[in-house]
C-alpha positions as CSV (number, residue, x, y, z in Angstrom):
1,M,152.4,-4.9,87.0
2,K,152.1,-1.2,86.6
3,Q,154.1,0.9,88.8
4,L,153.1,2.6,91.5
5,R,154.2,6.5,92.4
6,L,156.0,5.2,95.3
7,A,156.0,9.0,96.8
8,L,152.0,8.5,97.1
9,L,152.2,4.9,98.4
10,E,153.8,2.3,100.1
11,A,152.7,-1.3,101.2
12,R,154.8,-3.8,103.9
13,V,154.5,-6.8,104.9
14,E,157.2,-7.4,107.9
15,P,158.6,-9.1,110.6
16,I,159.5,-6.2,113.2
17,A,160.2,-5.7,116.7
18,L,157.8,-3.8,118.9
19,P,157.5,-2.6,122.2
20,L,154.8,-4.2,124.1
21,S,153.0,-0.9,124.5
22,D,152.1,-1.2,120.7
23,P,148.5,-2.5,119.9
24,L,150.0,-4.8,117.2
25,A,152.1,-6.8,120.0
26,R,149.1,-8.3,121.2
27,I,148.3,-9.9,117.7
28,D,148.7,-13.6,118.0
29,G,146.5,-16.5,117.2
30,L,144.0,-16.1,114.3
31,L,144.2,-12.0,114.9
32,N,145.0,-10.2,112.1
33,A,145.9,-6.4,111.9
34,I,146.4,-3.5,109.6
35,V,147.9,0.0,110.4
36,I,147.2,2.6,107.8
37,Q,149.1,5.5,108.6
38,T,148.3,9.1,106.4
39,D,150.2,12.3,105.9
40,T,148.3,13.5,108.6
41,P,149.3,13.0,112.0
42,Q,146.7,10.2,112.7
43,Q,146.8,6.5,112.3
44,V,144.3,3.9,111.6
45,T,144.9,0.0,113.4
46,V,142.4,-2.5,112.6
47,I,142.0,-5.7,114.5
48,G,140.1,-8.5,113.6
49,P,139.6,-12.3,113.1
50,G,141.5,-13.9,110.2
51,A,141.7,-16.8,107.7
52,G,145.1,-17.6,108.8
53,R,148.5,-15.4,108.3
54,F,148.9,-16.3,104.7
55,Q,146.0,-15.7,103.4
56,A,145.2,-12.6,105.5
57,G,148.8,-11.3,104.1
58,Q,148.1,-12.0,100.5
59,G,144.6,-10.3,100.8
60,M,145.4,-7.6,102.7
61,L,148.0,-6.7,100.3
62,A,145.9,-7.3,97.3
63,D,143.5,-4.7,98.4
64,L,146.1,-2.1,99.1
65,I,147.3,-2.7,95.4
66,A,143.6,-2.5,93.8
67,I,143.0,0.9,96.1
68,A,146.0,2.5,95.0
69,K,145.1,2.1,91.6
70,D,142.0,3.6,91.9
71,I,143.9,6.4,93.5
72,L,146.3,6.9,90.7
């Protein structure tokens, strides 16, 4: 695998504690979510039904890596 310039991109899939006011704190069941943060103050949260937690996590990470390869 090619080494990514980590200064430009960071991708993580991990469990973390969130305040109940965070939109991601309400994700459960078959829903999936991803938060995209950029170098601008704005962030985008995408929430929708998924194929299950393992398939969705692997799919999102694969998509992010593919996007990074096109950008770099």
